C-alpha positions as CSV (number, residue, x, y, z in Angstrom):
1,X,-61.0,286.9,15.2
2,X,-61.3,284.1,12.7
3,X,-64.1,284.3,10.1
4,X,-66.7,283.2,9.3
5,X,-69.0,283.4,12.3
6,X,-72.3,281.6,12.5
7,X,-75.6,283.1,13.6
8,X,-77.0,281.5,16.7
9,X,-80.5,281.4,15.3
10,X,-81.1,279.3,12.2
11,X,-82.4,282.0,9.9
12,X,-83.7,280.4,6.7
13,X,-84.4,281.7,3.3
14,X,-82.5,285.0,3.9
15,X,-82.6,286.0,0.2
16,X,-86.3,285.4,0.0
17,X,-86.8,287.5,3.2
18,X,-84.9,290.3,1.5
19,X,-87.0,290.3,-1.7
20,X,-90.2,289.9,0.3
21,X,-89.3,292.9,2.4
22,X,-88.6,295.0,-0.7
23,X,-91.9,294.1,-2.3
24,X,-93.7,295.2,0.9
25,X,-91.6,298.4,0.9
26,X,-92.7,299.3,-2.6
27,X,-96.3,298.7,-1.7
28,X,-96.3,300.5,1.6
29,X,-93.7,303.3,0.9
30,X,-93.5,303.5,-2.9
31,X,-89.8,302.7,-3.0
32,X,-87.2,300.1,-1.9
33,X,-85.6,300.5,1.5
34,X,-81.8,300.3,2.1
35,X,-81.2,302.1,5.3
36,X,-82.4,301.0,8.7
37,X,-84.7,298.2,7.5
38,X,-84.7,296.9,11.1
39,X,-87.1,299.7,12.0
40,X,-89.7,298.3,9.5
41,X,-89.3,294.6,9.8
42,X,-89.5,292.2,12.8
43,X,-87.3,289.8,10.9
44,X,-84.5,292.2,10.3
45,X,-84.8,293.6,13.8
46,X,-84.3,290.1,15.2
47,X,-81.4,289.4,12.8
48,X,-79.7,292.6,14.0
49,X,-80.0,291.5,17.6
50,X,-78.8,287.9,17.1
51,X,-77.0,286.8,20.3
52,X,-74.0,285.4,18.5
53,X,-73.3,288.8,16.9
54,X,-73.9,290.7,20.2
55,X,-71.6,288.4,22.1
56,X,-68.7,289.2,19.8
57,X,-69.5,292.9,19.5
58,X,-69.3,293.1,23.3
59,X,-65.8,291.6,23.2
60,X,-64.7,294.6,21.0
61,X,-66.6,297.6,22.3
62,X,-67.9,296.6,25.7
63,X,-71.4,295.8,27.1
64,X,-73.0,299.2,26.6
65,X,-74.3,299.1,23.1
66,X,-76.7,300.8,20.6
67,X,-77.6,299.8,17.1
68,X,-76.8,303.1,15.4
69,X,-77.6,302.1,11.8
70,X,-78.1,299.3,9.4
71,X,-78.1,299.0,5.6
72,X,-78.5,296.5,2.8
73,X,-75.8,296.2,0.2
74,X,-77.3,294.4,-2.8
75,X,-75.4,293.8,-6.0
76,X,-77.4,292.5,-9.0
77,X,-75.7,290.3,-11.5
78,X,-74.4,292.4,-14.4
79,X,-75.0,295.6,-12.6
80,X,-71.3,296.5,-12.1
81,X,-71.6,298.1,-8.7
82,X,-68.6,298.3,-6.3
83,X,-67.8,299.7,-2.9
84,X,-64.4,301.4,-3.2
85,X,-61.8,300.8,-0.5
86,X,-62.4,303.0,2.5
87,X,-62.6,303.3,6.3
88,X,-65.9,304.1,7.9
89,X,-64.5,306.5,10.4
90,X,-64.2,309.7,8.3
91,X,-67.6,309.1,6.8
92,X,-69.5,308.6,10.0
93,X,-67.9,311.4,12.1
94,X,-68.3,309.8,15.5
95,X,-66.7,310.8,18.8
96,X,-65.0,307.4,19.5
97,X,-63.7,304.4,17.8
98,X,-65.8,302.0,19.8
99,X,-67.8,301.2,16.6
100,X,-68.1,297.8,14.8
101,X,-70.1,296.5,11.8
102,X,-71.5,293.1,11.5
103,X,-71.7,292.1,7.8
104,X,-74.3,289.4,7.4
105,X,-74.5,287.3,4.2
106,X,-78.0,286.8,2.8
107,X,-76.6,285.1,-0.3
108,X,-73.3,283.4,-1.2
109,X,-70.6,286.0,-0.9
110,X,-67.3,285.2,-2.5
111,X,-64.7,286.8,-4.8
112,X,-66.8,286.1,-7.9
113,X,-69.9,287.6,-6.5
114,X,-68.2,290.7,-5.1
115,X,-67.6,289.8,-1.5
116,X,-66.4,292.1,1.2
117,X,-62.6,292.4,1.3
118,X,-60.7,293.7,4.4
119,X,-57.0,294.7,4.8
120,X,-55.8,292.7,7.8
121,X,-54.8,294.7,10.9
122,X,-55.7,298.0,9.2
123,X,-58.0,298.7,12.2
124,X,-54.9,299.6,14.2
125,X,-53.7,302.4,11.8
126,X,-56.1,305.2,12.6
127,X,-57.6,307.3,9.8
128,X,-55.2,307.0,6.8
129,X,-56.6,309.7,4.5
130,X,-59.2,312.4,4.7
131,X,-62.2,312.3,2.4
132,X,-62.4,314.6,-0.7
133,X,-65.2,316.6,1.0
134,X,-64.6,318.8,4.1
135,X,-67.7,317.7,6.0
136,X,-69.3,314.3,5.1
137,X,-72.6,315.0,7.0
138,X,-73.1,318.4,5.4
139,X,-72.2,317.1,1.9
140,X,-74.6,314.2,2.3
141,X,-77.4,316.5,3.3
142,X,-76.7,318.5,0.2
143,X,-76.9,315.3,-1.9
144,X,-73.3,315.6,-3.1
145,X,-71.5,312.6,-4.6
146,X,-67.9,312.6,-5.7
147,X,-67.4,309.0,-6.5
148,X,-68.0,307.2,-9.8
149,X,-71.6,306.3,-10.7
150,X,-71.1,302.6,-10.0
151,X,-69.7,303.2,-6.5
152,X,-72.1,302.6,-3.6
153,X,-70.1,305.1,-1.6
154,X,-70.6,308.9,-1.8
155,X,-67.1,310.2,-1.4
156,X,-63.5,309.2,-2.1
157,X,-60.9,308.4,0.5
158,X,-58.2,307.8,-2.2
159,X,-56.6,304.7,-0.7
160,X,-55.3,303.3,-4.0
161,X,-51.6,303.6,-3.0
162,X,-52.3,302.0,0.4
163,X,-54.1,299.1,-1.3
164,X,-51.2,298.5,-3.6
165,X,-48.9,298.0,-0.6
166,X,-51.5,296.2,1.6
167,X,-53.4,293.3,0.0
168,X,-57.0,292.9,1.1
169,X,-58.4,289.5,2.1
170,X,-61.6,288.2,0.7
171,X,-64.2,287.3,3.3
172,X,-66.0,284.2,2.0
173,X,-69.5,283.8,3.6
174,X,-72.5,281.5,3.1
175,X,-76.0,282.7,3.9
176,X,-76.4,282.9,7.7
177,X,-72.7,283.6,8.3
178,X,-71.3,287.0,9.3
179,X,-68.0,288.9,9.7
180,X,-67.1,291.9,11.8
181,X,-65.0,294.9,11.0
182,X,-63.9,297.9,13.1
183,X,-64.7,301.5,12.1
184,X,-61.0,301.9,11.1
185,X,-60.7,298.7,9.0
186,X,-59.9,299.3,5.4
187,X,-62.5,297.4,3.3
188,X,-64.4,297.4,0.0
189,X,-65.8,295.0,-2.5
190,X,-65.7,294.5,-6.3
191,X,-68.1,293.8,-9.1
192,X,-70.6,290.9,-8.9
193,X,-69.5,288.7,-11.8
194,X,-71.8,285.8,-10.9
195,X,-75.3,285.0,-12.3
196,X,-77.0,285.6,-9.0
197,X,-77.6,288.4,-6.5
198,X,-75.0,289.1,-3.8
199,X,-76.8,290.7,-0.8
200,X,-75.3,291.8,2.5
201,X,-77.0,293.2,5.6
202,X,-74.6,295.5,7.5
203,X,-75.5,296.4,11.1
204,X,-73.5,299.2,12.8
205,X,-73.1,298.9,16.6
206,X,-71.7,301.7,18.8
207,X,-70.9,302.1,22.4
208,X,-73.4,304.1,24.5
209,X,-70.9,306.9,25.1
210,X,-70.3,307.4,21.4
211,X,-71.9,310.4,19.8
212,X,-72.0,312.2,16.5
213,X,-69.5,315.1,16.1
214,X,-71.9,317.3,14.1
215,X,-75.3,316.6,15.6
216,X,-76.6,317.8,19.0
217,X,-78.9,314.8,19.2
218,X,-79.2,311.5,17.4
219,X,-81.3,308.3,17.6
220,X,-80.5,304.7,17.9
221,X,-81.8,301.4,19.4
222,X,-80.5,300.5,22.8
223,X,-79.3,296.9,22.9
224,X,-77.6,296.3,26.2
225,X,-75.9,298.0,29.2
226,X,-76.0,301.7,30.0
227,X,-78.1,304.2,28.1
228,X,-77.2,307.7,27.0
229,X,-79.6,310.6,27.1
230,X,-77.9,311.9,23.9
231,X,-79.9,309.3,21.9
232,X,-83.6,309.3,21.4
233,X,-84.4,305.6,21.6
234,X,-85.7,304.2,18.3
235,X,-88.6,301.8,18.7
236,X,-88.5,298.3,17.5
237,X,-91.3,297.3,15.1
238,X,-94.2,295.3,16.6
239,X,-95.3,294.2,13.2
240,X,-94.0,294.8,9.7
241,X,-94.7,298.2,8.1
242,X,-97.4,299.1,10.6
243,X,-98.3,302.7,11.1
244,X,-95.9,303.2,14.1
245,X,-93.0,301.4,12.4
246,X,-93.4,303.6,9.3
247,X,-93.5,306.8,11.5
248,X,-90.4,305.7,13.3
249,X,-88.6,304.9,10.1
250,X,-89.5,308.3,8.5
251,X,-88.2,310.1,11.6
252,X,-85.0,308.1,11.7
253,X,-84.2,308.9,8.0
254,X,-83.5,312.5,9.2
255,X,-80.8,311.4,11.7
256,X,-77.1,311.0,11.4
257,X,-77.4,307.2,11.4
258,X,-79.3,307.3,8.1
259,X,-76.1,308.0,6.2
260,X,-75.2,306.7,2.8
261,X,-75.1,307.2,-0.9
262,X,-78.3,309.0,-2.0
263,X,-78.8,306.4,-4.7
264,X,-78.5,303.3,-2.5
265,X,-80.3,305.0,0.3
266,X,-83.5,305.3,-1.7
């Protein structure tokens, strides 16, 4: 598929929406929110369900879809944060490869600002290396981190030699555009060297028959097609940060889909 893709709805002021959301999060919860913001915000719920994204996701994993997780990836100017090159598959420990992420740009995302970079055709290679922890889920629950302090990932997949032989391509996006990458695609991003924030909103879609290898039950939001009793259906927010939305969010933070670096998941 050729990038970039355009959202079907004309979402405006995406960067302002992000910072407005985080101000509300600090007021209502006492901290910023990175994981599953779509459970707390009608705006980010709607953004995750944009028809142009779902249409392309269906072409890849079929019509039976859940939103398993979502996450913000903000990089402040001068902060020096990176996302080391990796594949999502060994981190997420799912039973199938019918998994795709939409990376939605909320600000300008280019090489200078630390854009997402993907190795072409790497989604066809299967898992290249194991992680440097035996069980990602168990290590995450223990709060372990083996990567460098400025890495937004928790664990190393050690793909340096692969990257030397396989050059990643920069995915240049404007606000309101998005890209898609498969659970096996090798991807990462560098330091934001610009004078402005670089913010991405990643939404992870899975097929209804996909489950977590380590959890007997999980939760997700059903989007289309068949449902699966394995998932407890997460509730969409009726209004931002209302009592039920906060309850749903707190419950979801204990599930497998709430996976990420402890620091960026705060």
